[in-house]
TITI-556317 format. One line per field, with one value per residue: residue number from 1; residue in one letter; chain; x, y, z of N, C-alpha, C, O in turn. Coordinates in Angstrom, 3 decimals. Layout:
BEGIN
n <- (NUM/...) $
res <- (A/...) $
chain <- (A/...) $
n_x <- (X/...) $
n_y <- (Y/...) $
n_z <- (Z/...) $
ca_x <- (X/...) $
ca_y <- (Y/...) $
ca_z <- (Z/...) $
c_x <- (X/...) $
c_y <- (Y/...) $
c_z <- (Z/...) $
o_x <- (X/...) $
o_y <- (Y/...) $
o_z <- (Z/...) $
end
This chain:
BEGIN
n <- (1/2/3/4/5/6/7/8/9/10/11/12/13/14/15/16/17/18/19/20/21/22/23/24/25/26/27/28/29/30/31/32/33/34/35/36/37/38/39/40/41/42/43/44/45/46/47/48/49/50/51/52/53/54/55/56/57/58/59/60/61/62/63/64/65/66/67/68/69/70/71/72/73/74/75/76/77/78/79/80/81/82/83/84/85/86/87/88/89/90/91/92/93/94/95/96/97/98/99/100/101/102/103/104/105/106/107/108/109/110/111/112/113/114/115/116/117/118/119/120/121/122/123/124/125/126/127/128/129/130/131/132/133/134/135/136) $
res <- (V/S/N/K/K/S/K/T/Q/A/K/L/D/T/M/D/L/I/L/R/I/R/Q/V/E/G/A/N/E/Y/Q/V/Y/D/S/C/P/E/T/V/K/K/I/K/A/F/L/E/L/D/G/M/T/K/K/D/F/C/D/F/V/L/L/G/A/N/S/N/A/L/N/K/F/L/A/G/K/K/Q/D/Q/A/G/N/V/V/Y/R/R/A/Y/A/F/F/E/K/Q/R/I/L/D/S/Q/A/K/T/R/A/R/M/K/N/E/A/E/H/Q/P/H/G/F/A/L/E/A/P/R/T/H/R/L/V/F/L/N/R) $
chain <- (A/A/A/A/A/A/A/A/A/A/A/A/A/A/A/A/A/A/A/A/A/A/A/A/A/A/A/A/A/A/A/A/A/A/A/A/A/A/A/A/A/A/A/A/A/A/A/A/A/A/A/A/A/A/A/A/A/A/A/A/A/A/A/A/A/A/A/A/A/A/A/A/A/A/A/A/A/A/A/A/A/A/A/A/A/A/A/A/A/A/A/A/A/A/A/A/A/A/A/A/A/A/A/A/A/A/A/A/A/A/A/A/A/A/A/A/A/A/A/A/A/A/A/A/A/A/A/A/A/A/A/A/A/A/A/A) $
n_x <- (71.376/73.945/77.440/78.978/79.649/77.507/78.092/77.530/77.560/80.229/81.552/80.609/81.737/84.464/84.682/84.023/86.228/88.257/87.467/87.755/90.521/91.494/90.845/92.724/95.355/98.756/100.417/102.751/102.817/104.995/107.244/108.535/108.989/108.956/110.044/109.496/108.912/108.029/105.737/104.220/103.623/101.904/99.800/98.865/97.980/95.911/94.200/93.178/91.155/87.756/85.326/86.954/88.142/90.317/89.574/88.083/90.146/91.892/90.208/89.398/91.436/93.824/93.078/91.895/93.842/94.961/94.111/96.014/98.386/98.489/98.717/101.166/102.865/102.588/103.806/106.398/109.997/112.211/113.105/112.162/109.723/109.465/108.804/106.164/102.840/101.267/102.954/103.657/101.091/99.874/101.692/101.281/98.609/98.811/100.488/98.824/96.950/98.522/98.934/96.246/95.647/97.284/99.823/103.231/106.208/107.794/110.775/112.142/111.125/112.137/114.859/114.902/114.141/116.364/118.375/117.490/117.081/116.715/114.366/113.239/112.731/113.788/111.582/111.451/112.016/114.874/117.568/118.081/119.234/122.070/123.935/126.141/128.986/130.801/134.048/135.374) $
n_y <- (47.698/49.549/49.953/51.465/54.721/57.032/58.470/61.180/61.799/61.166/63.100/65.438/65.072/65.167/67.779/69.166/68.506/69.802/72.491/72.776/72.408/74.570/76.716/76.801/78.520/79.690/78.553/79.174/79.887/80.708/79.811/76.958/73.704/71.073/68.815/68.818/66.100/64.996/66.513/65.807/63.123/63.533/64.909/62.941/60.988/62.397/62.760/60.224/60.036/59.287/60.795/62.873/64.754/65.581/68.023/69.231/69.341/71.160/73.435/73.917/73.255/74.099/76.611/77.473/76.935/75.760/72.653/71.709/72.733/71.292/68.634/68.835/69.403/67.032/65.251/66.055/65.954/65.539/68.698/70.160/71.384/73.438/76.122/76.113/77.061/75.233/73.848/75.552/76.225/73.731/72.741/74.560/73.960/71.245/71.583/73.009/70.997/69.178/70.656/70.933/68.248/67.844/66.723/65.769/67.246/65.601/63.538/63.985/66.494/68.071/67.869/69.146/71.728/72.454/72.433/74.280/76.845/80.430/80.458/78.209/75.770/76.714/78.614/78.496/77.122/75.059/76.345/75.389/76.053/77.452/80.358/80.888/82.553/83.551/84.433/86.330) $
n_z <- (101.003/99.678/100.387/98.797/97.681/96.017/92.773/92.764/95.522/96.106/94.571/95.832/98.396/97.755/96.740/99.061/100.658/99.166/99.479/102.275/102.510/100.989/102.612/104.588/106.201/105.762/103.810/101.293/97.972/96.619/97.799/97.440/98.524/97.731/95.247/91.650/90.743/93.231/93.670/91.448/92.104/94.278/93.032/91.241/93.064/94.317/92.187/92.003/93.841/94.590/92.579/91.707/89.018/86.256/85.175/87.273/89.143/87.904/87.819/90.544/92.388/91.189/90.639/88.201/86.295/83.109/81.455/79.677/80.717/83.105/82.123/80.767/82.921/84.430/82.699/82.692/83.271/85.974/87.121/84.979/84.520/86.304/86.016/85.439/86.164/87.474/89.203/91.463/92.428/92.944/94.825/96.966/97.588/98.432/100.583/102.281/102.693/104.111/106.453/107.346/107.868/109.998/109.653/110.009/108.617/105.901/105.744/103.345/102.686/104.795/104.242/101.737/102.535/104.056/102.103/100.200/101.232/101.380/99.921/98.684/96.012/92.707/90.706/87.988/84.775/84.187/82.286/78.961/76.619/75.061/74.366/71.741/70.856/68.104/67.251/64.681) $
ca_x <- (71.987/75.351/78.407/79.620/79.051/77.060/79.021/77.208/78.052/81.700/81.952/80.347/82.747/85.746/84.611/84.078/87.628/88.996/87.114/88.384/91.965/91.761/90.647/93.867/96.357/100.121/101.195/103.181/103.072/106.256/108.320/108.210/109.996/108.858/110.502/108.426/108.464/107.263/104.441/103.500/103.098/100.770/98.699/98.322/97.242/94.683/93.316/92.602/90.016/86.429/84.696/87.908/88.504/91.367/88.929/87.827/91.445/92.349/89.318/89.233/92.706/94.818/92.472/91.636/94.939/94.408/94.440/97.268/99.473/98.536/99.262/102.590/103.548/102.601/104.711/107.742/111.080/112.961/112.605/111.994/108.442/109.465/108.189/104.743/101.987/100.752/103.921/103.515/99.718/99.666/102.495/100.598/97.426/99.190/101.029/97.639/96.384/99.401/98.635/94.890/95.708/98.244/100.919/104.587/106.946/108.529/112.233/112.532/110.761/113.107/116.114/114.732/114.163/117.745/119.186/116.965/116.724/115.477/113.236/112.737/113.166/113.617/110.275/111.623/112.604/116.319/117.896/118.615/119.875/123.247/124.334/127.532/129.471/131.987/134.921/135.895) $
ca_y <- (49.015/49.440/50.820/52.289/56.046/57.412/59.392/62.533/61.954/61.167/64.411/66.404/64.862/65.646/69.244/69.622/68.393/70.874/73.757/72.804/72.581/75.931/77.686/76.750/79.576/79.325/77.973/80.209/79.236/81.197/79.117/75.560/72.813/69.730/68.803/68.548/64.701/64.786/67.154/64.965/61.979/63.995/65.200/61.662/60.359/63.165/62.476/58.892/60.123/59.170/62.074/63.877/64.726/66.554/69.325/69.784/69.642/72.417/74.537/74.193/73.141/74.932/77.940/77.821/76.607/74.995/71.227/71.487/73.005/70.150/67.474/69.093/69.253/65.612/64.545/66.621/65.182/66.264/70.048/70.909/72.113/74.294/77.401/75.874/77.545/74.059/73.477/76.330/76.160/72.391/72.659/75.314/73.190/70.060/72.056/73.302/69.705/68.639/71.426/70.556/66.887/67.844/65.802/66.296/67.343/64.365/63.636/64.624/67.904/68.703/67.943/70.199/73.020/72.745/72.661/75.328/78.046/80.703/80.645/76.977/75.432/77.746/78.524/78.668/75.931/75.166/76.756/74.285/76.608/78.302/81.229/80.692/83.680/83.198/85.551/86.198) $
ca_z <- (100.942/99.272/101.056/97.773/97.554/94.684/92.117/93.219/96.892/96.041/94.060/96.906/99.440/97.238/96.694/100.450/101.054/98.497/100.138/103.599/102.314/100.490/103.689/105.500/106.051/106.098/102.705/100.362/96.690/96.049/98.497/97.171/99.095/97.154/93.855/90.677/90.820/94.463/93.467/90.482/92.855/95.077/92.110/90.742/94.162/94.527/91.045/92.210/94.750/93.982/92.287/91.252/87.597/85.914/84.991/88.608/89.752/87.294/88.184/91.967/93.120/90.509/90.495/86.806/85.367/82.001/81.494/78.940/81.664/84.013/81.398/80.514/84.207/84.793/81.789/82.815/83.877/86.997/87.401/83.723/84.525/87.494/85.703/85.166/87.253/88.180/90.241/92.696/92.949/93.508/96.044/98.030/97.945/99.200/101.856/103.095/103.078/105.164/107.666/107.761/108.390/111.111/109.347/110.135/107.355/105.600/105.766/102.077/102.792/105.702/103.488/100.735/103.226/104.440/100.902/99.318/101.987/102.101/99.015/98.093/94.660/91.681/90.057/86.543/84.166/83.957/80.917/78.168/75.427/75.327/73.275/71.341/70.063/67.300/66.875/63.310) $
c_x <- (73.479/76.228/79.081/78.880/78.554/78.086/78.797/77.748/79.579/82.195/81.742/81.389/84.105/85.769/84.668/85.517/88.453/88.713/87.762/89.889/92.270/91.609/91.827/94.840/97.758/100.936/101.496/103.533/104.356/107.467/107.994/109.344/109.794/109.355/109.305/107.982/107.657/105.849/103.597/102.876/101.850/99.561/98.048/97.517/95.912/93.687/92.653/91.383/88.711/85.860/85.640/88.211/89.626/90.765/88.657/89.125/91.974/91.521/89.402/90.503/93.732/94.263/92.362/92.778/94.386/94.931/95.706/98.470/99.619/99.165/100.750/103.400/103.672/103.574/106.161/108.727/111.850/112.327/112.308/110.668/108.327/108.820/106.698/103.914/101.419/101.657/103.658/102.107/99.429/100.458/101.772/99.360/97.797/99.847/99.869/96.979/97.203/99.098/97.261/94.893/96.663/99.362/102.261/105.207/107.728/110.031/112.731/112.249/111.757/114.455/116.034/114.760/115.585/118.593/118.753/116.478/117.307/114.230/112.676/113.311/112.958/112.279/110.374/112.301/114.106/116.576/118.547/119.330/121.046/123.513/125.815/127.921/130.744/132.768/135.443/136.934) $
c_y <- (48.843/50.393/51.773/53.621/56.259/58.369/60.816/62.766/61.996/62.527/65.482/66.291/65.400/67.172/69.834/69.579/69.527/72.218/73.874/73.038/74.021/76.993/77.753/77.876/78.994/78.657/79.081/79.548/79.720/80.673/77.627/74.671/71.348/69.828/68.587/67.084/64.393/65.356/66.353/63.770/62.374/64.296/63.896/60.953/61.078/62.907/61.102/58.922/59.959/60.560/63.145/63.671/65.735/67.950/69.983/70.162/70.972/73.606/74.905/74.092/74.096/76.307/78.388/77.579/75.682/73.551/70.902/71.721/71.834/68.944/67.633/68.910/67.776/64.809/65.008/65.684/66.085/67.629/70.834/71.661/73.050/75.652/77.304/76.299/76.387/73.718/74.243/76.248/74.800/72.240/73.339/74.547/71.996/70.425/72.399/72.007/69.080/69.331/71.023/69.178/66.734/66.837/66.510/66.399/66.051/64.613/64.341/66.122/68.652/68.880/69.070/71.586/73.415/73.121/73.877/76.561/79.267/80.670/79.371/76.736/76.618/77.518/78.922/77.421/76.121/75.543/75.593/74.765/77.486/79.154/80.987/81.873/83.255/84.483/85.322/87.236) $
c_z <- (100.663/100.064/100.079/97.665/96.134/94.086/92.594/94.623/96.919/95.575/95.135/98.021/99.009/97.186/98.097/100.965/100.449/99.173/101.516/103.489/101.912/101.570/104.657/105.170/106.255/105.017/101.706/99.037/96.034/96.818/98.435/97.657/98.716/95.720/92.932/90.739/92.095/94.313/92.482/91.201/93.643/94.191/91.649/91.824/94.383/93.402/91.146/93.130/93.979/93.768/91.773/89.778/87.366/85.760/86.337/89.306/89.214/87.779/89.660/92.796/92.521/90.139/89.051/85.843/84.283/81.997/80.699/79.853/82.641/83.330/81.130/81.801/84.583/83.932/81.919/83.484/84.837/87.234/86.129/83.632/85.738/87.244/85.441/86.386/88.078/89.367/91.537/93.276/93.574/94.807/97.202/98.515/98.826/100.524/102.803/103.566/104.204/106.494/108.218/108.422/109.574/110.899/109.522/108.742/107.146/105.687/104.499/102.118/103.673/105.002/102.453/101.370/103.583/103.226/100.083/100.074/101.308/101.214/98.399/96.702/93.727/90.990/88.596/86.015/84.005/82.495/80.178/76.921/75.842/74.110/72.983/70.455/69.350/66.997/65.483/63.075) $
o_x <- (74.171/75.816/79.683/77.653/79.116/78.855/79.748/78.331/80.163/83.161/82.604/81.867/84.814/86.771/85.284/85.969/89.261/89.637/88.259/90.464/93.203/92.192/91.909/95.114/97.915/102.059/100.604/104.452/104.759/108.598/107.265/110.500/110.404/109.108/108.223/106.778/106.705/104.880/102.385/101.721/100.863/98.429/96.824/96.472/94.892/92.480/91.671/90.646/88.581/85.904/85.185/88.502/89.852/91.372/88.964/89.195/92.449/92.069/89.471/90.632/94.423/94.902/92.689/92.695/93.454/96.033/96.396/99.461/100.735/100.049/101.511/104.487/104.737/104.109/107.056/108.341/112.105/111.132/112.208/110.505/107.223/108.333/106.038/104.247/101.124/101.161/103.460/101.948/98.799/99.954/101.659/99.096/97.162/99.773/99.937/96.505/96.642/99.014/97.121/94.214/96.837/99.800/102.399/104.778/108.259/110.488/113.624/113.050/112.177/115.109/116.974/115.337/115.970/119.430/119.561/115.565/118.360/113.125/111.706/114.251/112.056/111.891/109.498/113.059/114.563/115.868/119.433/119.969/120.994/123.337/126.631/127.276/131.644/132.204/135.905/137.503) $
o_y <- (48.081/51.510/52.768/53.658/55.729/59.001/61.569/63.816/62.775/63.054/66.339/67.305/66.016/67.789/70.878/70.511/70.144/72.996/74.938/73.780/74.626/78.070/78.679/78.150/77.929/78.226/79.835/78.731/79.191/81.053/77.106/74.845/70.468/70.829/68.216/66.829/63.614/64.753/66.232/63.433/61.639/63.976/63.767/60.373/60.428/62.844/60.839/57.938/60.437/61.404/64.235/62.558/66.628/68.941/71.160/71.187/71.811/74.658/76.088/74.779/74.813/77.070/79.525/77.979/74.916/73.270/69.930/70.994/71.430/68.300/66.673/68.334/67.326/63.796/64.413/64.741/67.252/67.712/72.060/72.501/73.409/76.275/78.324/75.938/76.558/73.338/73.635/76.207/74.729/71.678/72.772/74.493/71.766/69.659/72.105/71.924/68.516/68.678/70.796/68.971/65.633/66.176/67.695/65.721/65.477/65.756/65.186/66.922/69.756/69.912/69.851/72.516/74.575/74.019/74.445/77.248/79.136/80.842/79.449/77.407/77.430/76.381/79.592/76.755/77.228/75.097/74.914/73.970/78.174/78.719/80.897/82.153/82.667/85.480/84.230/87.304) $
o_z <- (101.339/100.379/100.484/97.570/95.176/94.811/92.802/94.893/97.673/96.127/95.329/98.529/99.804/97.549/98.309/101.630/101.143/99.410/101.885/104.284/102.439/101.453/105.465/104.002/106.852/105.282/101.317/98.981/94.998/96.518/99.279/97.271/99.324/95.049/93.389/90.784/92.045/94.775/92.662/90.940/93.668/94.554/91.666/91.530/94.613/93.634/90.451/93.200/92.852/94.663/91.428/89.341/88.183/86.166/86.526/89.984/89.979/88.109/89.995/93.809/93.245/89.414/88.711/84.682/84.525/82.467/81.007/79.775/82.968/83.896/81.252/81.779/85.006/84.384/81.318/84.174/84.540/87.520/86.183/82.747/86.147/88.188/85.240/87.514/89.260/90.428/92.589/94.496/94.630/95.779/98.289/99.716/99.856/101.485/103.996/104.699/105.144/107.534/109.419/109.428/110.096/111.840/109.218/107.808/108.096/105.700/104.562/101.637/103.327/105.150/102.304/100.807/103.433/103.305/99.349/99.616/100.684/101.727/97.645/96.275/93.936/90.722/88.049/86.721/83.718/81.593/80.696/76.232/76.861/72.971/73.900/69.445/69.950/66.546/65.153/61.986) $
end
């Protein structure tokens, strides 16, 4: 008898975990206290779970967000994907997971809360274009 889970059992276990996390109350997706790079790390770690696919992550964790949005978010630099729906939905999911697992807030999280009160990180991409007016 092998200790390795079947693919079907791994997928069922992962889906069960997602359902348990989603039932947790107390996370607000409009108050984000992890940076985009911190959220990317959490997404990549979650995608490593047996039975987890990007498609399932988009459908069940990101509540139907499209895979192009996920890929763009994962490839982003610093906060340039802050306006991406993946950012706030993934943050809320991982905050619920932290609550479910009874984990304390990290030092980085506490620092972010102190620096970004009362609403958390901006949920829009930083502006990169400037208007220039010429007087003639």
